[in-house]
C-alpha positions, 0 to 999 in steps of 0.5 A, a space after each residue: 690218870 685224862 687221868 684223874 686230877 683235873 687241873 683249872 687255872 683258876 680262882 678257888 672258893 670255899 665250895 670249889 672242887 679240892 685242888 688235892 684231889 687224887 683219882 684213877 687205878 692205873 695198872 701193869 701187869 706182867 706174868 712170866 709167860 705172855 704180854 704185859 697188860 696195861 689197864 686203867 679205869 675211866 673216871 675224871 672229874 672237874 673241878 666243878 665236881 662234873 665227871 667226864 669218860 676219859 682215856 688214861 691209856 694210849 699208845 705212840 708209833 706202835 713202839 710204846 704204850 704210855 699212860 699217866 695218873 693224876 694231872 692229866 687234863 684240864 678241861 674248860 666248857 667241857 673241852 679238853 685244852 690241856 692232855 698228859 696223852 697228847 703231849 706224849 704223841 707230840 713229843 714221839 712225833 720230834 723223835 727222829 726214825 733214827 732214834 724211836 729205832 735204837 733199843 734204849 728208846 723207853 727211857 729216853 722217851 720218857 725223859 722227853 715226855 716229863 721235859 715237857 709235861 714239867 714246862 708245860 705245868 710250870 707255865 701254867 703255874 706261873 700264870 696264875 700261881 697267886 691264886 692256887 699257890 695255898 692249895 697246892 700241897 709238896 705231893 705227887 702231882 701226876 705219874 708217867 707210865 712207859 711201857 716197851 722192850 728194852 735193849 734185852 728183848 724185855 718187856 719193860 716198864 718205865 715210871 716216875 712222877 712230877 710233884 710240887 715243890 715250895 720255891 719261896 712263895 711259889 710252887 714249881 713241879 719237878 720230875 722224879 728220877 725214873 724207875 725201870 721194872 722188868 723182872 716178871 712176875 711184876 705189877 707196877 701200879 698208879 693211882 687208888 692202889 690199896 684194893 689192887 695191892 689186898 689182892 696181889 700181894 695177899 695183905 688182907 684175909 679178903 685180898 687173900 680170897 681175891 687172889 684165889 678168885 682170881 688164879 682160879 678164873 684164869 687157869 683155864 686162860 691161854 697164856 696171852 689172856 692171864 695179864 689182861 685177865 688180872 689187870 682188869 680184875 684189880 681194876 674191877 675190885 677197885 671200883 667195887 670196893 674202894 671206899 669214897 672219900 670225903 672233899 668238904 662236904 662232899 662224899 666223892 667215888 675216885 675211880 668209875 669205869 670203864 676199863 681200858 686194856 691194852 698188851 705188849 709182848 716181847 716181839 712189841 706187838 701191841 694189841 688193844 683189849 676192851 677199850 673205848 674207840 677214842 682211846 686207841 
C-alpha cells in the first residue's frame, strides 16, 4: 500500500498508532478488449498518526508493473528508509538481461521480490522482536502484485501475500503461494476492496447502481481507456464511501487521494495515466 501499513520498529505505548492498521485500495482491472489497468490511492500513515502521500505503483525496466499494499514503507523523521517498491527495482537489477527477456519472467520476478521482502522484514523483526511481538497478529502483512505479459502473450497478474506467523515466542514473516490471473475480464484487488467489490460484482442495491453508472460512463470511451476509467472510478468510490475505522479513541480514514494509474497491453507497452511525478 508506500502502500499502507507503515511499519515502525519502535517501542509501542498505549496511545501509539496500532500495529495492525490496514489501509490502501489497489486495483487491477482488465476487460476482454484493451489494456489492463493498475490503479491505487496514495494515503499512508506514520505510527504517530501523521499521513503521507506516497506511490504504491511503480514499473521495473519497462517490463513489469509492480504494486504493494500493506507494509511498504517505514518512515522515520519524514524520510522513507525502507520501500517495497525500491526493493522491487533492486531485485530487478540483479537479473541478467537474458532472464528478463524470457517469457516466464513475471513469476520468477515476484518470487525473488517476495524473498527479498521476507528477508528484509524478518531482519527488522529479529532486531526488535521483543518490543512488538504482542502487537502482531497472525494476519496478512502485505500483498505484492506484478502485472506483465506471460509466455502466451496474455497480460497476466501475479499476486501473493506476506503473513506473520508465530514461532515460539517470536513472529516471523513468510510468503503465501503466488496466484496467477490471466482470463479476461478480471479484477484483482488488495487492501480496502469492499466498496469496489460492491460495484464490480453487483452485490448490493447501491453496488448495482454504481455498476450501471460505470457502464454508462465508459460506454463512449475508446477501448484503450475503459479499464483505466473503471479502476480509477472504483477507487474514487472507495475514497468517497468507505467508512472511517476506529483505532483506540481515533476515527481514521484509511484511504485517500490522489489516484495513480498505469496500463499495460498485450504488446507489453506500459503507459502512465494521471500520476504523481515521483511514481514513474
